[in-house]
DRENDO-1510 file (C-alpha; in Angstrom, 1 decimal, always signed):
<recs>
REC; n; res; u; v; w
REC; 1; UNK; -10.2; -40.4; +30.0 .
REC; 2; UNK; -13.2; -40.2; +27.5 .
REC; 3; UNK; -13.3; -36.5; +28.3 .
REC; 4; UNK; -9.7; -36.0; +27.5 .
REC; 5; UNK; -9.9; -38.2; +24.5 .
REC; 6; UNK; -12.8; -36.2; +23.2 .
REC; 7; UNK; -11.0; -32.7; +23.8 .
REC; 8; UNK; -7.9; -34.1; +22.0 .
REC; 9; UNK; -9.7; -35.0; +18.8 .
REC; 10; UNK; -11.4; -31.6; +18.5 .
REC; 11; UNK; -8.8; -30.3; +16.2 .
REC; 12; UNK; -9.1; -33.4; +14.0 .
REC; 13; UNK; -12.7; -32.8; +12.7 .
REC; 14; UNK; -12.7; -29.0; +13.2 .
REC; 15; UNK; -10.9; -27.7; +10.2 .
REC; 16; UNK; -10.8; -24.2; +11.5 .
REC; 17; UNK; -8.6; -25.5; +14.3 .
REC; 18; UNK; -6.7; -27.7; +12.0 .
REC; 19; UNK; -5.6; -24.7; +10.0 .
REC; 20; UNK; -3.2; -23.9; +12.5 .
REC; 21; UNK; -0.9; -26.8; +11.7 .
REC; 22; UNK; +0.4; -24.5; +9.0 .
REC; 23; UNK; +1.1; -21.5; +11.3 .
REC; 24; UNK; +1.6; -22.8; +14.6 .
REC; 25; UNK; +5.3; -22.9; +14.3 .
REC; 26; UNK; +5.6; -19.3; +13.3 .
REC; 27; UNK; +2.8; -17.7; +15.5 .
REC; 28; UNK; +3.8; -14.4; +17.2 .
REC; 29; UNK; +4.3; -14.8; +20.9 .
REC; 30; UNK; +3.1; -11.6; +22.6 .
REC; 31; UNK; +4.1; -12.3; +26.1 .
REC; 32; UNK; +8.0; -11.6; +25.8 .
REC; 33; UNK; +7.4; -8.4; +23.7 .
REC; 34; UNK; +4.8; -7.1; +25.9 .
REC; 35; UNK; +7.0; -7.5; +29.1 .
REC; 36; UNK; +10.0; -5.6; +27.2 .
REC; 37; UNK; +7.8; -3.2; +25.9 .
REC; 38; UNK; +6.1; -2.2; +29.3 .
REC; 39; UNK; +9.6; -2.1; +30.9 .
REC; 40; UNK; +10.8; +0.6; +28.5 .
REC; 41; UNK; +7.7; +2.6; +28.8 .
REC; 42; UNK; +8.1; +2.3; +32.7 .
REC; 43; UNK; +11.4; +3.8; +32.5 .
REC; 44; UNK; +10.6; +6.4; +29.9 .
REC; 45; UNK; +7.5; +7.4; +32.2 .
REC; 46; UNK; +9.5; +7.7; +35.3 .
REC; 47; UNK; +12.1; +10.0; +33.6 .
REC; 48; UNK; +9.3; +12.2; +31.8 .
REC; 49; UNK; +12.1; +13.7; +29.7 .
REC; 50; UNK; +9.8; +15.0; +27.2 .
REC; 51; UNK; +8.3; +17.5; +29.7 .
REC; 52; UNK; +11.6; +19.4; +29.6 .
REC; 53; UNK; +11.5; +20.0; +25.8 .
REC; 54; UNK; +10.2; +23.1; +24.3 .
REC; 55; UNK; +7.6; +23.2; +21.2 .
REC; 56; UNK; +10.7; +24.1; +19.1 .
REC; 57; UNK; +12.9; +21.3; +20.7 .
REC; 58; UNK; +9.9; +18.7; +20.3 .
REC; 59; UNK; +9.7; +19.5; +16.5 .
REC; 60; UNK; +13.6; +19.4; +16.1 .
REC; 61; UNK; +13.5; +15.9; +17.7 .
REC; 62; UNK; +10.7; +14.7; +15.3 .
REC; 63; UNK; +12.7; +16.1; +12.3 .
REC; 64; UNK; +15.9; +14.3; +13.5 .
REC; 65; UNK; +14.0; +10.9; +14.2 .
REC; 66; UNK; +12.4; +10.9; +10.7 .
REC; 67; UNK; +15.6; +11.7; +9.0 .
REC; 68; UNK; +17.3; +8.9; +11.1 .
REC; 69; UNK; +14.6; +6.5; +10.0 .
REC; 70; UNK; +15.4; +7.4; +6.4 .
REC; 71; UNK; +19.2; +7.0; +7.1 .
REC; 72; UNK; +18.6; +3.5; +8.2 .
REC; 73; UNK; +16.4; +2.6; +5.4 .
REC; 74; UNK; +19.1; +3.9; +3.0 .
REC; 75; UNK; +21.9; +1.9; +4.5 .
REC; 76; UNK; +19.5; -1.1; +4.5 .
REC; 77; UNK; +19.0; -0.9; +0.9 .
REC; 78; UNK; +22.9; -0.5; +0.3 .
REC; 79; UNK; +23.3; -3.7; +2.2 .
REC; 80; UNK; +20.8; -5.5; +0.1 .
REC; 81; UNK; +22.3; -4.2; -3.1 .
REC; 82; UNK; +25.8; -5.2; -2.1 .
REC; 83; UNK; +24.7; -8.7; -1.1 .
REC; 84; UNK; +22.3; -9.2; -4.3 .
REC; 85; UNK; +23.7; -7.2; -7.2 .
REC; 86; UNK; +25.4; -9.5; -9.9 .
REC; 87; UNK; +29.0; -9.1; -11.0 .
REC; 88; UNK; +29.6; -6.6; -8.1 .
REC; 89; UNK; +33.1; -5.4; -7.7 .
REC; 90; UNK; +34.7; -5.4; -4.3 .
REC; 91; UNK; +31.5; -7.1; -2.8 .
REC; 92; UNK; +33.0; -8.0; +0.6 .
REC; 93; UNK; +34.2; -4.6; +1.2 .
REC; 94; UNK; +30.8; -2.8; +0.2 .
REC; 95; UNK; +29.0; -5.4; +2.3 .
REC; 96; UNK; +31.2; -4.6; +5.3 .
REC; 97; UNK; +30.9; -0.8; +4.9 .
REC; 98; UNK; +27.1; -1.0; +4.6 .
REC; 99; UNK; +26.7; -3.3; +7.4 .
REC; 100; UNK; +28.6; -0.9; +9.6 .
REC; 101; UNK; +26.8; +2.1; +8.3 .
REC; 102; UNK; +23.5; +0.3; +9.2 .
REC; 103; UNK; +24.7; -0.7; +12.7 .
REC; 104; UNK; +25.6; +2.8; +13.5 .
REC; 105; UNK; +22.3; +4.1; +12.1 .
REC; 106; UNK; +20.3; +1.8; +14.0 .
REC; 107; UNK; +22.1; +2.5; +17.4 .
REC; 108; UNK; +21.4; +6.1; +16.6 .
REC; 109; UNK; +17.7; +5.5; +15.8 .
REC; 110; UNK; +17.4; +3.3; +19.1 .
REC; 111; UNK; +18.7; +6.2; +21.2 .
REC; 112; UNK; +16.1; +8.7; +19.5 .
REC; 113; UNK; +13.2; +6.4; +19.5 .
REC; 114; UNK; +12.1; +6.5; +23.3 .
REC; 115; UNK; +12.0; +10.2; +23.6 .
REC; 116; UNK; +10.3; +10.4; +20.2 .
REC; 117; UNK; +7.7; +7.9; +21.2 .
REC; 118; UNK; +7.3; +10.0; +24.6 .
REC; 119; UNK; +6.8; +13.1; +22.8 .
REC; 120; UNK; +4.2; +11.8; +20.5 .
REC; 121; UNK; +2.3; +10.0; +23.3 .
REC; 122; UNK; +2.2; +13.2; +25.3 .
REC; 123; UNK; +1.2; +15.4; +22.6 .
REC; 124; UNK; -1.6; +12.9; +21.4 .
REC; 125; UNK; -2.8; +12.5; +25.2 .
REC; 126; UNK; -3.0; +16.4; +25.4 .
REC; 127; UNK; -5.1; +16.4; +22.3 .
REC; 128; UNK; -7.4; +13.9; +23.5 .
REC; 129; UNK; -7.9; +15.7; +26.7 .
REC; 130; UNK; -8.8; +18.9; +24.9 .
REC; 131; UNK; -11.3; +16.9; +22.8 .
REC; 132; UNK; -13.1; +15.7; +26.0 .
REC; 133; UNK; -11.6; +12.1; +26.5 .
REC; 134; UNK; -9.6; +13.1; +29.8 .
REC; 135; UNK; -10.8; +12.0; +33.0 .
REC; 136; UNK; -9.4; +14.2; +36.0 .
REC; 137; UNK; -6.8; +15.4; +33.3 .
REC; 138; UNK; -5.9; +11.8; +32.7 .
REC; 139; UNK; -6.6; +9.8; +29.3 .
REC; 140; UNK; -7.4; +6.3; +30.2 .
REC; 141; UNK; -5.9; +4.0; +29.1 .
REC; 142; UNK; -2.7; +6.2; +28.7 .
REC; 143; UNK; -1.4; +6.3; +25.1 .
REC; 144; UNK; +1.5; +3.9; +24.9 .
REC; 145; UNK; +3.0; +2.7; +21.4 .
REC; 146; UNK; +6.4; +1.4; +20.2 .
REC; 147; UNK; +7.8; +1.3; +16.8 .
REC; 148; UNK; +8.9; -2.4; +16.1 .
REC; 149; UNK; +8.9; -5.0; +13.6 .
REC; 150; UNK; +5.2; -5.9; +13.3 .
REC; 151; UNK; +4.0; -9.7; +13.3 .
REC; 152; UNK; +2.4; -10.5; +9.9 .
REC; 153; UNK; -1.4; -11.2; +9.8 .
REC; 154; UNK; -2.7; -14.6; +8.6 .
REC; 155; UNK; -6.3; -14.1; +7.3 .
REC; 156; UNK; -8.4; -17.3; +6.1 .
REC; 157; UNK; -11.6; -17.1; +4.2 .
REC; 158; UNK; -14.0; -19.6; +2.8 .
REC; 159; UNK; -13.5; -20.0; -1.1 .
REC; 160; UNK; -17.3; -19.7; -1.7 .
REC; 161; UNK; -17.7; -16.4; +0.2 .
REC; 162; UNK; -15.9; -13.5; +1.5 .
REC; 163; UNK; -15.7; -14.0; +5.2 .
REC; 164; UNK; -12.8; -14.3; +7.9 .
REC; 165; UNK; -13.0; -17.5; +9.6 .
REC; 166; UNK; -9.5; -17.6; +11.1 .
REC; 167; UNK; -6.9; -14.8; +11.8 .
REC; 168; UNK; -3.8; -15.0; +13.7 .
REC; 169; UNK; -0.5; -13.0; +14.0 .
REC; 170; UNK; +2.8; -14.7; +12.5 .
REC; 171; UNK; +6.3; -13.9; +13.3 .
REC; 172; UNK; +7.9; -10.8; +11.6 .
REC; 173; UNK; +10.2; -11.2; +8.6 .
REC; 174; UNK; +8.8; -14.3; +6.7 .
REC; 175; UNK; +9.9; -14.4; +3.3 .
REC; 176; UNK; +7.6; -14.6; +0.3 .
REC; 177; UNK; +8.1; -18.4; +0.0 .
REC; 178; UNK; +7.4; -19.0; +3.6 .
REC; 179; UNK; +4.2; -17.0; +3.2 .
REC; 180; UNK; +3.2; -19.1; +0.0 .
REC; 181; UNK; +3.9; -22.3; +1.9 .
REC; 182; UNK; +1.5; -21.4; +4.5 .
REC; 183; UNK; -1.2; -20.3; +2.0 .
REC; 184; UNK; -0.8; -23.2; -0.2 .
REC; 185; UNK; -1.0; -25.7; +2.6 .
REC; 186; UNK; -4.2; -24.3; +3.9 .
REC; 187; UNK; -5.7; -24.1; +0.5 .
REC; 188; UNK; -4.6; -27.5; -0.5 .
REC; 189; UNK; -5.5; -29.4; +2.5 .
REC; 190; UNK; -8.6; -27.7; +3.8 .
REC; 191; UNK; -9.8; -25.8; +0.4 .
REC; 192; UNK; -9.9; -22.4; +2.3 .
REC; 193; UNK; -8.5; -19.1; +0.9 .
REC; 194; UNK; -5.5; -17.9; +2.7 .
REC; 195; UNK; -3.3; -14.6; +2.8 .
REC; 196; UNK; -0.4; -13.6; +4.7 .
REC; 197; UNK; -0.2; -9.8; +5.0 .
REC; 198; UNK; +1.8; -7.0; +6.6 .
REC; 199; UNK; +0.1; -4.8; +9.0 .
REC; 200; UNK; +0.8; -1.1; +9.8 .
REC; 201; UNK; -0.2; -1.0; +13.5 .
REC; 202; UNK; -1.5; -3.6; +16.1 .
REC; 203; UNK; -3.7; -2.8; +19.1 .
REC; 204; UNK; -1.7; -4.7; +21.6 .
REC; 205; UNK; -0.8; -2.6; +24.8 .
REC; 206; UNK; +1.6; -1.0; +24.1 .
REC; 207; UNK; +0.2; -0.6; +20.7 .
REC; 208; UNK; +2.7; -1.8; +17.8 .
REC; 209; UNK; +3.6; +0.7; +15.2 .
REC; 210; UNK; +5.7; +0.0; +12.0 .
REC; 211; UNK; +8.6; +2.2; +11.2 .
REC; 212; UNK; +8.1; +5.0; +8.7 .
REC; 213; UNK; +9.2; +8.5; +7.8 .
REC; 214; UNK; +5.5; +9.6; +7.1 .
REC; 215; UNK; +4.8; +11.6; +10.3 .
REC; 216; UNK; +1.0; +12.0; +9.5 .
REC; 217; UNK; +0.4; +8.3; +9.0 .
REC; 218; UNK; +2.6; +7.6; +12.2 .
REC; 219; UNK; +0.3; +9.9; +14.2 .
REC; 220; UNK; -2.9; +8.7; +12.6 .
REC; 221; UNK; -1.9; +5.0; +13.4 .
REC; 222; UNK; -0.9; +5.8; +17.0 .
REC; 223; UNK; -4.5; +7.4; +17.6 .
REC; 224; UNK; -6.1; +4.6; +15.5 .
REC; 225; UNK; -4.9; +2.0; +17.9 .
REC; 226; UNK; -5.4; +4.0; +20.9 .
REC; 227; UNK; -9.4; +4.1; +19.8 .
REC; 228; UNK; -9.5; +0.3; +19.7 .
REC; 229; UNK; -7.8; +0.3; +23.3 .
REC; 230; UNK; -10.4; +2.9; +24.2 .
REC; 231; UNK; -13.2; +0.8; +23.1 .
REC; 232; UNK; -11.9; -2.5; +24.5 .
REC; 233; UNK; -14.6; -2.7; +27.2 .
REC; 234; UNK; -17.4; -1.1; +25.3 .
REC; 235; UNK; -20.2; -3.2; +23.5 .
REC; 236; UNK; -18.6; -2.0; +20.2 .
REC; 237; UNK; -15.1; -3.3; +21.1 .
REC; 238; UNK; -16.0; -6.3; +22.9 .
REC; 239; UNK; -17.9; -7.5; +19.7 .
REC; 240; UNK; -15.1; -6.8; +17.4 .
REC; 241; UNK; -15.0; -10.4; +16.3 .
REC; 242; UNK; -18.6; -11.1; +16.5 .
REC; 243; UNK; -18.8; -11.1; +12.6 .
REC; 244; UNK; -17.5; -9.1; +9.6 .
REC; 245; UNK; -19.9; -6.3; +10.0 .
REC; 246; UNK; -18.8; -5.6; +13.6 .
REC; 247; UNK; -15.2; -5.7; +12.5 .
REC; 248; UNK; -15.9; -3.1; +9.6 .
REC; 249; UNK; -17.7; -0.9; +12.1 .
REC; 250; UNK; -14.8; -1.0; +14.5 .
REC; 251; UNK; -12.0; -0.3; +12.0 .
REC; 252; UNK; -14.0; +2.3; +10.2 .
REC; 253; UNK; -14.6; +4.1; +13.6 .
REC; 254; UNK; -10.9; +3.8; +14.5 .
REC; 255; UNK; -9.7; +5.1; +10.9 .
REC; 256; UNK; -12.1; +8.0; +11.1 .
REC; 257; UNK; -11.1; +8.9; +14.6 .
REC; 258; UNK; -7.4; +8.3; +14.1 .
REC; 259; UNK; -7.3; +10.9; +11.3 .
REC; 260; UNK; -9.3; +13.5; +13.3 .
REC; 261; UNK; -7.0; +13.1; +16.3 .
REC; 262; UNK; -3.9; +13.3; +14.2 .
REC; 263; UNK; -5.2; +16.3; +12.3 .
REC; 264; UNK; -5.8; +18.4; +15.3 .
REC; 265; UNK; -2.6; +17.4; +17.2 .
REC; 266; UNK; -0.4; +18.2; +14.2 .
REC; 267; UNK; -2.1; +21.4; +13.5 .
REC; 268; UNK; -1.7; +22.5; +17.0 .
REC; 269; UNK; +1.9; +21.1; +17.9 .
REC; 270; UNK; +3.6; +20.2; +14.7 .
REC; 271; UNK; +2.5; +22.9; +12.1 .
REC; 272; UNK; +5.6; +22.0; +9.7 .
REC; 273; UNK; +3.7; +18.9; +9.0 .
REC; 274; UNK; +0.4; +20.4; +8.2 .
REC; 275; UNK; -2.0; +20.1; +6.4 .
REC; 276; UNK; -2.2; +16.3; +6.8 .
REC; 277; UNK; -3.2; +14.5; +3.6 .
REC; 278; UNK; -7.2; +14.1; +3.4 .
REC; 279; UNK; -8.3; +11.1; +4.8 .
REC; 280; UNK; -6.7; +8.1; +6.8 .
REC; 281; UNK; -4.8; +5.3; +5.0 .
REC; 282; UNK; -5.6; +1.8; +5.7 .
REC; 283; UNK; -3.5; +0.3; +8.6 .
REC; 284; UNK; -2.3; -2.5; +6.3 .
REC; 285; UNK; -0.9; -1.2; +3.1 .
REC; 286; UNK; +0.8; -2.9; +0.3 .
REC; 287; UNK; +4.1; -1.3; -0.4 .
REC; 288; UNK; +3.1; +0.4; -3.8 .
REC; 289; UNK; -0.2; +1.8; -2.2 .
REC; 290; UNK; +1.7; +4.7; -0.6 .
REC; 291; UNK; +2.3; +6.2; -4.2 .
REC; 292; UNK; +0.0; +7.9; -6.3 .
REC; 293; UNK; -1.3; +6.2; -9.2 .
REC; 294; UNK; -1.4; +8.0; -12.6 .
REC; 295; UNK; -4.4; +10.1; -12.9 .
REC; 296; UNK; -5.9; +8.0; -15.7 .
REC; 297; UNK; -6.0; +4.7; -13.2 .
REC; 298; UNK; -8.3; +4.8; -10.2 .
REC; 299; UNK; -7.1; +2.0; -7.9 .
REC; 300; UNK; -10.2; +2.2; -5.4 .
REC; 301; UNK; -12.6; +2.4; -8.4 .
REC; 302; UNK; -11.0; -0.6; -10.0 .
REC; 303; UNK; -10.9; -2.5; -6.8 .
REC; 304; UNK; -14.6; -2.0; -6.1 .
REC; 305; UNK; -15.4; -3.1; -9.5 .
REC; 306; UNK; -13.5; -6.3; -9.0 .
REC; 307; UNK; -15.1; -7.0; -5.6 .
REC; 308; UNK; -18.5; -6.6; -7.0 .
REC; 309; UNK; -17.9; -9.0; -9.8 .
REC; 310; UNK; -16.4; -11.4; -7.4 .
REC; 311; UNK; -19.4; -11.3; -5.2 .
REC; 312; UNK; -21.5; -11.8; -8.0 .
REC; 313; UNK; -19.7; -14.9; -9.3 .
REC; 314; UNK; -19.5; -16.4; -5.8 .
REC; 315; UNK; -23.2; -15.8; -5.1 .
REC; 316; UNK; -23.9; -17.9; -8.3 .
REC; 317; UNK; -21.6; -20.8; -7.0 .
REC; 318; UNK; -19.1; -20.0; -9.5 .
REC; 319; UNK; -15.8; -20.3; -7.3 .
REC; 320; UNK; -13.4; -21.5; -10.0 .
REC; 321; UNK; -14.5; -18.6; -12.3 .
REC; 322; UNK; -14.2; -16.3; -9.4 .
REC; 323; UNK; -10.7; -17.2; -8.5 .
REC; 324; UNK; -9.6; -17.2; -12.1 .
REC; 325; UNK; -11.0; -13.6; -12.5 .
REC; 326; UNK; -9.3; -12.4; -9.5 .
REC; 327; UNK; -6.0; -13.7; -10.8 .
REC; 328; UNK; -6.6; -11.8; -14.1 .
REC; 329; UNK; -7.3; -8.7; -12.3 .
REC; 330; UNK; -4.3; -9.0; -10.0 .
REC; 331; UNK; -2.2; -9.0; -13.2 .
REC; 332; UNK; -4.1; -6.1; -14.5 .
REC; 333; UNK; -3.4; -4.2; -11.3 .
REC; 334; UNK; +0.2; -5.2; -11.5 .
REC; 335; UNK; +0.6; -3.6; -14.8 .
REC; 336; UNK; -0.6; -0.3; -13.4 .
REC; 337; UNK; +1.9; -0.2; -10.7 .
REC; 338; UNK; +0.0; -1.9; -7.7 .
REC; 339; UNK; +2.0; -5.0; -7.2 .
REC; 340; UNK; -0.4; -7.1; -5.3 .
REC; 341; UNK; +1.3; -10.5; -4.5 .
REC; 342; UNK; -2.1; -12.4; -4.2 .
REC; 343; UNK; -5.7; -11.3; -4.8 .
REC; 344; UNK; -8.3; -13.7; -3.2 .
REC; 345; UNK; -11.2; -14.1; -0.9 .
REC; 346; UNK; -8.8; -13.6; +2.1 .
REC; 347; UNK; -7.6; -10.4; +0.8 .
REC; 348; UNK; -11.1; -9.0; +0.4 .
REC; 349; UNK; -12.0; -10.3; +3.9 .
REC; 350; UNK; -9.1; -8.4; +5.1 .
REC; 351; UNK; -9.1; -5.2; +3.4 .
REC; 352; UNK; -12.8; -4.9; +3.1 .
REC; 353; UNK; -13.0; -4.2; +6.7 .
REC; 354; UNK; -11.2; -0.8; +6.1 .
REC; 355; UNK; -14.3; +1.2; +4.9 .
REC; 356; UNK; -13.7; +4.8; +5.9 .
REC; 357; UNK; -13.4; +6.4; +2.5 .
REC; 358; UNK; -16.0; +7.0; -0.1 .
REC; 359; UNK; -16.0; +4.6; -3.2 .
REC; 360; UNK; -16.0; +1.2; -1.7 .
REC; 361; UNK; -12.5; +0.0; -3.0 .
REC; 362; UNK; -12.0; -3.6; -1.5 .
REC; 363; UNK; -15.3; -3.2; +0.3 .
REC; 364; UNK; -17.3; -3.3; -2.8 .
REC; 365; UNK; -21.0; -2.4; -1.9 .
REC; 366; UNK; -20.8; -3.1; +1.7 .
REC; 367; UNK; -23.3; -0.7; +3.4 .
REC; 368; UNK; -21.6; -0.9; +6.7 .
REC; 369; UNK; -18.9; +1.9; +6.1 .
REC; 370; UNK; -21.1; +4.5; +4.5 .
REC; 371; UNK; -23.5; +3.9; +7.7 .
REC; 372; UNK; -20.5; +4.7; +10.0 .
REC; 373; UNK; -19.5; +7.7; +7.9 .
REC; 374; UNK; -23.3; +8.9; +7.9 .
REC; 375; UNK; -23.1; +9.0; +11.8 .
REC; 376; UNK; -19.7; +10.8; +11.8 .
REC; 377; UNK; -21.0; +13.5; +9.6 .
REC; 378; UNK; -23.9; +14.0; +11.9 .
REC; 379; UNK; -21.8; +14.1; +15.0 .
REC; 380; UNK; -20.6; +17.6; +16.1 .
REC; 381; UNK; -17.3; +16.4; +17.2 .
REC; 382; UNK; -15.2; +13.2; +17.7 .
REC; 383; UNK; -16.2; +12.8; +21.4 .
REC; 384; UNK; -20.0; +13.0; +20.5 .
REC; 385; UNK; -19.4; +10.3; +17.7 .
REC; 386; UNK; -17.6; +8.0; +20.0 .
REC; 387; UNK; -20.2; +8.3; +22.8 .
REC; 388; UNK; -23.0; +7.4; +20.4 .
REC; 389; UNK; -21.3; +4.6; +18.5 .
REC; 390; UNK; -19.5; +2.8; +21.3 .
REC; 391; UNK; -22.9; +1.1; +22.5 .
REC; 392; UNK; -23.5; -0.5; +19.2 .
REC; 393; UNK; -23.7; -4.3; +19.1 .
REC; 394; UNK; -24.7; -4.9; +15.7 .
REC; 395; UNK; -25.2; -3.4; +12.3 .
REC; 396; UNK; -28.9; -3.3; +12.9 .
REC; 397; UNK; -28.3; -1.4; +16.1 .
REC; 398; UNK; -26.2; +1.1; +14.1 .
REC; 399; UNK; -29.1; +1.6; +11.6 .
REC; 400; UNK; -31.3; +2.1; +14.6 .
REC; 401; UNK; -29.0; +4.6; +15.9 .
REC; 402; UNK; -28.9; +6.3; +12.6 .
REC; 403; UNK; -32.8; +6.5; +12.4 .
REC; 404; UNK; -33.0; +8.2; +15.9 .
REC; 405; UNK; -30.4; +10.8; +14.8 .
REC; 406; UNK; -32.0; +14.0; +13.6 .
</recs>
């Protein structure tokens, strides 16, 4: 009885466990999704319909699929407008038309998705095999992904330093007020910084990828998440959550690898979409980050400046000043077209892990990403890079590896 009592009281005095009181009711349940996704992939694997498509037919399928994604987005926007536009004439009629158009577009998209995903999976596996990742002609684990409504990510950081202390996935589709309620609840009761943020992909199995009309981004994300799965049982992958440095190493490795796999696959199989844009994007993007900023404004440089100043204020114990500064900078970014809903310690804890591009951005002066990029630059190919880094257990181990490299 005493043991049971001790266990039941753990969450009361452990604030990290107590944080879930604000998220538990909306946490994402992977079990049902995984069973359904694996069933669909099993049916697709049994049919192997993608093997009967010529390269020309595969390119035509991809083009049709992307056009259908756009069509669905247009109908969804029309429905939003019909519901929300003030003083709209014939509102009920327009809602009915938009809803019917969206339903038909979604049905068409649902019919195209399984074969499209099978084609992308097959082409990605072929590319991986040519890059040396095949084992007896088979890539392990097989590349499996599904385009779906992704769960949101809740990130929690202390207020006096930038560090992820808790992270979990929440149900897709929470509105802004629901996000704010969770974040404000954690901040008010536990004095932790919190952020509920969308993600572009998730390394479940099959991996989860958001819907997009950007084929380069889609293929990068599929490859990015596969690398996470590939590294799962290596020292690097197993220590993903050991600390912030290991998370950054993992994410930087996956971003660099995803970009290279996508580039080679598209160049060979889908030349209509070449050349891919230089450098991988972060998996988790704010809606406005997919657009180019005016030439006079450098988002990454300004975000790096922000991170450095926040780090300096927090190191001096000036938490309130740091939070006031971040809010002022959020407003500054907003005026330049980057509509950040919230800029706080949790924001930097999350986005600071993606350090695959020069310039720092949300990572500030973090040396981890540049160290991974140095190893990448010294590696003759992707397979050699992964073979070298997959045994890394710490940032110190990465530094020793670099010292041993010629």
